[in-house]
N, CA, C and O atoms as CSV, one atom per row, in Angstrom:
chain,resi,resn,atom,element,x,y,z
A,1,MET,N,N,0.841,-1.172,0.000
A,1,MET,CA,C,0.000,0.000,0.000
A,1,MET,C,C,0.894,1.245,0.000
A,1,MET,O,O,1.848,1.330,0.774
A,2,ALA,N,N,0.587,2.183,-0.849
A,2,ALA,CA,C,1.389,3.405,-0.942
A,2,ALA,C,C,0.988,4.380,0.158
A,2,ALA,O,O,-0.192,4.550,0.466
A,3,GLU,N,N,2.001,5.013,0.740
A,3,GLU,CA,C,1.748,6.019,1.764
A,3,GLU,C,C,1.352,7.329,1.107
A,3,GLU,O,O,1.879,7.692,0.055
A,4,LYS,N,N,0.430,8.028,1.729
A,4,LYS,CA,C,0.055,9.348,1.224
A,4,LYS,C,C,1.146,10.333,1.613
A,4,LYS,O,O,1.564,10.388,2.770
A,5,SER,N,N,1.597,11.101,0.650
A,5,SER,CA,C,2.628,12.091,0.960
A,5,SER,C,C,1.966,13.385,1.433
A,5,SER,O,O,0.838,13.707,1.059
A,6,LYS,N,N,2.694,14.100,2.249
A,6,LYS,CA,C,2.182,15.372,2.749
A,6,LYS,C,C,2.240,16.399,1.629
A,6,LYS,O,O,3.139,16.338,0.791
A,7,PRO,N,N,1.301,17.342,1.594
A,7,PRO,CA,C,1.351,18.376,0.560
A,7,PRO,C,C,2.555,19.288,0.777
A,7,PRO,O,O,3.056,19.420,1.894
A,8,ALA,N,N,2.998,19.900,-0.279
A,8,ALA,CA,C,4.117,20.835,-0.192
A,8,ALA,C,C,3.743,21.980,0.751
A,8,ALA,O,O,2.577,22.365,0.843
A,9,GLN,N,N,4.724,22.506,1.434
A,9,GLN,CA,C,4.534,23.641,2.333
A,9,GLN,C,C,5.133,24.874,1.660
A,9,GLN,O,O,6.270,24.836,1.190
A,10,VAL,N,N,4.378,25.955,1.613
A,10,VAL,CA,C,4.857,27.196,1.003
A,10,VAL,C,C,4.669,28.339,1.986
A,10,VAL,O,O,3.835,28.267,2.888
A,11,ALA,N,N,5.447,29.388,1.802
A,11,ALA,CA,C,5.299,30.581,2.643
A,11,ALA,C,C,4.213,31.468,2.050
A,11,ALA,O,O,4.185,31.700,0.841
A,12,CYS,N,N,3.339,31.954,2.886
A,12,CYS,CA,C,2.290,32.881,2.457
A,12,CYS,C,C,2.972,34.133,1.890
A,12,CYS,O,O,3.825,34.713,2.562
A,13,PRO,N,N,2.621,34.561,0.677
A,13,PRO,CA,C,3.272,35.732,0.096
A,13,PRO,C,C,3.000,37.033,0.866
A,13,PRO,O,O,3.723,38.015,0.701
A,14,GLN,N,N,1.973,37.035,1.693
A,14,GLN,CA,C,1.632,38.254,2.421
A,14,GLN,C,C,2.304,38.324,3.785
A,14,GLN,O,O,2.946,39.323,4.109
A,15,CYS,N,N,2.161,37.269,4.590
A,15,CYS,CA,C,2.678,37.317,5.963
A,15,CYS,C,C,3.882,36.416,6.200
A,15,CYS,O,O,4.586,36.569,7.199
A,16,GLY,N,N,4.124,35.475,5.284
A,16,GLY,CA,C,5.273,34.589,5.416
A,16,GLY,C,C,5.027,33.323,6.211
A,16,GLY,O,O,5.922,32.485,6.321
A,17,ARG,N,N,3.838,33.163,6.768
A,17,ARG,CA,C,3.527,31.961,7.544
A,17,ARG,C,C,3.493,30.747,6.613
A,17,ARG,O,O,2.988,30.839,5.494
A,18,VAL,N,N,4.023,29.625,7.064
A,18,VAL,CA,C,4.046,28.402,6.265
A,18,VAL,C,C,2.638,27.824,6.212
A,18,VAL,O,O,1.962,27.705,7.234
A,19,THR,N,N,2.210,27.467,5.006
A,19,THR,CA,C,0.863,26.955,4.782
A,19,THR,C,C,0.915,25.830,3.751
A,19,THR,O,O,1.783,25.848,2.878
A,20,PRO,N,N,0.014,24.853,3.826
A,20,PRO,CA,C,0.054,23.746,2.866
A,20,PRO,C,C,-0.450,24.167,1.483
A,20,PRO,O,O,-1.394,24.946,1.356
A,21,TRP,N,N,0.207,23.631,0.457
A,21,TRP,CA,C,-0.253,23.841,-0.917
A,21,TRP,C,C,-1.077,22.607,-1.262
A,21,TRP,O,O,-0.565,21.640,-1.827
A,22,ALA,N,N,-2.349,22.655,-0.917
A,22,ALA,CA,C,-3.228,21.504,-1.096
A,22,ALA,C,C,-4.633,21.985,-1.424
A,22,ALA,O,O,-5.005,23.103,-1.067
A,23,PRO,N,N,-5.416,21.156,-2.100
A,23,PRO,CA,C,-6.797,21.533,-2.418
A,23,PRO,C,C,-7.624,21.896,-1.183
A,23,PRO,O,O,-8.592,22.650,-1.284
A,24,ALA,N,N,-7.248,21.365,-0.027
A,24,ALA,CA,C,-7.967,21.670,1.209
A,24,ALA,C,C,-7.772,23.128,1.629
A,24,ALA,O,O,-8.591,23.670,2.372
A,25,ASN,N,N,-6.701,23.766,1.164
A,25,ASN,CA,C,-6.441,25.171,1.490
A,25,ASN,C,C,-7.076,26.028,0.394
A,25,ASN,O,O,-6.478,26.239,-0.661
A,26,ALA,N,N,-8.264,26.510,0.643
A,26,ALA,CA,C,-9.008,27.278,-0.360
A,26,ALA,C,C,-8.352,28.610,-0.702
A,26,ALA,O,O,-8.685,29.216,-1.721
A,27,TYR,N,N,-7.433,29.072,0.124
A,27,TYR,CA,C,-6.827,30.393,-0.085
A,27,TYR,C,C,-5.420,30.310,-0.659
A,27,TYR,O,O,-4.746,31.334,-0.770
A,28,ARG,N,N,-4.960,29.125,-1.025
A,28,ARG,CA,C,-3.578,28.979,-1.484
A,28,ARG,C,C,-3.266,29.928,-2.620
A,28,ARG,O,O,-4.129,30.094,-3.482
A,29,PRO,N,N,-2.146,30.545,-2.699
A,29,PRO,CA,C,-0.959,30.336,-1.902
A,29,PRO,C,C,-0.976,31.096,-0.575
A,29,PRO,O,O,0.009,31.068,0.163
A,30,PHE,N,N,-2.066,31.763,-0.268
A,30,PHE,CA,C,-2.163,32.520,0.985
A,30,PHE,C,C,-2.580,31.596,2.119
A,30,PHE,O,O,-3.125,30.517,1.887
A,31,CYS,N,N,-2.321,32.029,3.341
A,31,CYS,CA,C,-2.656,31.193,4.493
A,31,CYS,C,C,-4.094,31.413,4.958
A,31,CYS,O,O,-4.655,30.569,5.657
A,32,SER,N,N,-4.694,32.539,4.575
A,32,SER,CA,C,-6.037,32.840,5.059
A,32,SER,C,C,-6.746,33.811,4.119
A,32,SER,O,O,-6.138,34.398,3.223
A,33,GLU,N,N,-8.037,33.960,4.349
A,33,GLU,CA,C,-8.813,34.917,3.557
A,33,GLU,C,C,-8.300,36.341,3.803
A,33,GLU,O,O,-8.288,37.168,2.891
A,34,ARG,N,N,-7.882,36.615,5.030
A,34,ARG,CA,C,-7.367,37.947,5.373
A,34,ARG,C,C,-6.160,38.307,4.512
A,34,ARG,O,O,-6.111,39.394,3.938
A,35,CYS,N,N,-5.187,37.402,4.421
A,35,CYS,CA,C,-3.994,37.683,3.620
A,35,CYS,C,C,-4.344,37.821,2.143
A,35,CYS,O,O,-3.777,38.663,1.447
A,36,ARG,N,N,-5.269,37.005,1.663
A,36,ARG,CA,C,-5.689,37.102,0.263
A,36,ARG,C,C,-6.360,38.445,-0.010
A,36,ARG,O,O,-6.129,39.055,-1.054
A,37,THR,N,N,-7.186,38.905,0.920
A,37,THR,CA,C,-7.880,40.180,0.760
A,37,THR,C,C,-6.906,41.355,0.821
A,37,THR,O,O,-7.049,42.310,0.058
A,38,ILE,N,N,-5.929,41.301,1.705
A,38,ILE,CA,C,-4.902,42.356,1.779
A,38,ILE,C,C,-4.167,42.451,0.457
A,38,ILE,O,O,-3.947,43.549,-0.054
A,39,ASP,N,N,-3.782,41.302,-0.106
A,39,ASP,CA,C,-3.063,41.291,-1.380
A,39,ASP,C,C,-3.927,41.873,-2.499
A,39,ASP,O,O,-3.438,42.664,-3.306
A,40,LEU,N,N,-5.187,41.496,-2.555
A,40,LEU,CA,C,-6.096,42.034,-3.570
A,40,LEU,C,C,-6.222,43.550,-3.430
A,40,LEU,O,O,-6.239,44.268,-4.430
A,41,GLY,N,N,-6.311,44.032,-2.196
A,41,GLY,CA,C,-6.394,45.469,-1.955
A,41,GLY,C,C,-5.157,46.207,-2.427
A,41,GLY,O,O,-5.253,47.332,-2.919
A,42,GLN,N,N,-3.991,45.585,-2.283
A,42,GLN,CA,C,-2.761,46.224,-2.748
A,42,GLN,C,C,-2.734,46.311,-4.264
A,42,GLN,O,O,-2.256,47.303,-4.815
A,43,TRP,N,N,-3.236,45.295,-4.945
A,43,TRP,CA,C,-3.324,45.374,-6.407
A,43,TRP,C,C,-4.330,46.456,-6.808
A,43,TRP,O,O,-4.060,47.245,-7.714
A,44,ALA,N,N,-5.483,46.499,-6.143
A,44,ALA,CA,C,-6.532,47.450,-6.487
A,44,ALA,C,C,-6.094,48.899,-6.254
A,44,ALA,O,O,-6.496,49.792,-6.999
A,45,SER,N,N,-5.278,49.136,-5.230
A,45,SER,CA,C,-4.810,50.497,-4.947
A,45,SER,C,C,-3.534,50.844,-5.716
A,45,SER,O,O,-2.933,51.900,-5.515
A,46,GLU,N,N,-3.136,49.920,-6.608
A,46,GLU,CA,C,-1.950,50.095,-7.443
A,46,GLU,C,C,-0.661,50.197,-6.633
A,46,GLU,O,O,0.282,50.875,-7.040
A,47,SER,N,N,-0.625,49.520,-5.482
A,47,SER,CA,C,0.611,49.448,-4.700
A,47,SER,C,C,1.638,48.569,-5.405
A,47,SER,O,O,2.843,48.785,-5.277
A,48,TYR,N,N,1.152,47.576,-6.149
A,48,TYR,CA,C,2.032,46.718,-6.940
A,48,TYR,C,C,2.065,47.276,-8.351
A,48,TYR,O,O,1.026,47.622,-8.915
A,49,ARG,N,N,3.248,47.363,-8.912
A,49,ARG,CA,C,3.384,47.840,-10.283
A,49,ARG,C,C,4.417,47.000,-11.004
A,49,ARG,O,O,5.385,46.528,-10.407
A,50,ILE,N,N,4.203,46.824,-12.270
A,50,ILE,CA,C,5.163,46.115,-13.103
A,50,ILE,C,C,6.002,47.178,-13.795
A,50,ILE,O,O,5.474,47.983,-14.562
A,51,PRO,N,N,7.318,47.188,-13.529
A,51,PRO,CA,C,8.156,48.236,-14.101
A,51,PRO,C,C,8.294,48.097,-15.621
A,51,PRO,O,O,8.319,46.992,-16.162
A,52,ALA,N,N,8.380,49.223,-16.275
A,52,ALA,CA,C,8.587,49.261,-17.720
A,52,ALA,C,C,9.558,50.390,-18.025
A,52,ALA,O,O,9.556,51.425,-17.357
A,53,THR,N,N,10.374,50.185,-19.023
A,53,THR,CA,C,11.290,51.242,-19.423
A,53,THR,C,C,10.601,52.158,-20.414
A,53,THR,O,O,9.613,51.773,-21.039
A,54,GLU,N,N,11.112,53.356,-20.557
A,54,GLU,CA,C,10.500,54.306,-21.480
A,54,GLU,C,C,10.472,53.772,-22.902
A,54,GLU,O,O,9.512,54.012,-23.634
A,55,SER,N,N,11.500,53.059,-23.299
A,55,SER,CA,C,11.559,52.566,-24.670
A,55,SER,C,C,10.409,51.604,-24.967
A,55,SER,O,O,9.914,51.580,-26.093
A,56,GLU,N,N,9.973,50.810,-23.984
A,56,GLU,CA,C,8.833,49.921,-24.204
A,56,GLU,C,C,7.568,50.728,-24.487
A,56,GLU,O,O,6.798,50.375,-25.380
A,57,TRP,N,N,7.348,51.795,-23.745
A,57,TRP,CA,C,6.173,52.633,-23.963
A,57,TRP,C,C,6.269,53.356,-25.292
A,57,TRP,O,O,5.280,53.466,-26.017
A,58,ASP,N,N,7.442,53.844,-25.612
A,58,ASP,CA,C,7.625,54.549,-26.881
A,58,ASP,C,C,7.326,53.623,-28.059
A,58,ASP,O,O,6.668,54.032,-29.015
A,59,GLN,N,N,7.800,52.390,-27.998
A,59,GLN,CA,C,7.571,51.441,-29.073
A,59,GLN,C,C,6.079,51.103,-29.191
A,59,GLN,O,O,5.572,50.938,-30.301
A,60,ALA,N,N,5.385,51.002,-28.075
A,60,ALA,CA,C,3.953,50.701,-28.098
A,60,ALA,C,C,3.151,51.828,-28.730
A,60,ALA,O,O,2.117,51.589,-29.354
A,61,GLU,N,N,3.627,53.051,-28.570
A,61,GLU,CA,C,2.937,54.211,-29.135
A,61,GLU,C,C,3.419,54.540,-30.539
A,61,GLU,O,O,2.919,55.477,-31.162
A,62,GLY,N,N,4.384,53.781,-31.043
A,62,GLY,CA,C,4.893,54.015,-32.383
A,62,GLY,C,C,5.904,55.129,-32.481
A,62,GLY,O,O,6.156,55.629,-33.577
A,63,LYS,N,N,6.495,55.537,-31.366
A,63,LYS,CA,C,7.500,56.591,-31.364
A,63,LYS,C,C,8.873,55.984,-31.512
A,63,LYS,O,O,9.080,54.827,-31.145
A,64,ASP,N,N,9.804,56.729,-32.035
A,64,ASP,CA,C,11.196,56.269,-32.173
A,64,ASP,C,C,12.071,56.830,-31.104
A,64,ASP,O,O,13.268,56.544,-31.074
């Protein structure tokens, strides 16, 4: 009989607490609904940004 392996453990991206990466964790990769909501709020308030160089924007607008 095969033994069931434990799910991988990951750090919550918001608070750093170790949490299982398993279907039983409805909030994965977060440890809780609170951490998931905080992260969503940071995206919504534009606290997270993806950096871009000026040349990328210039090329998108057709400028040289």
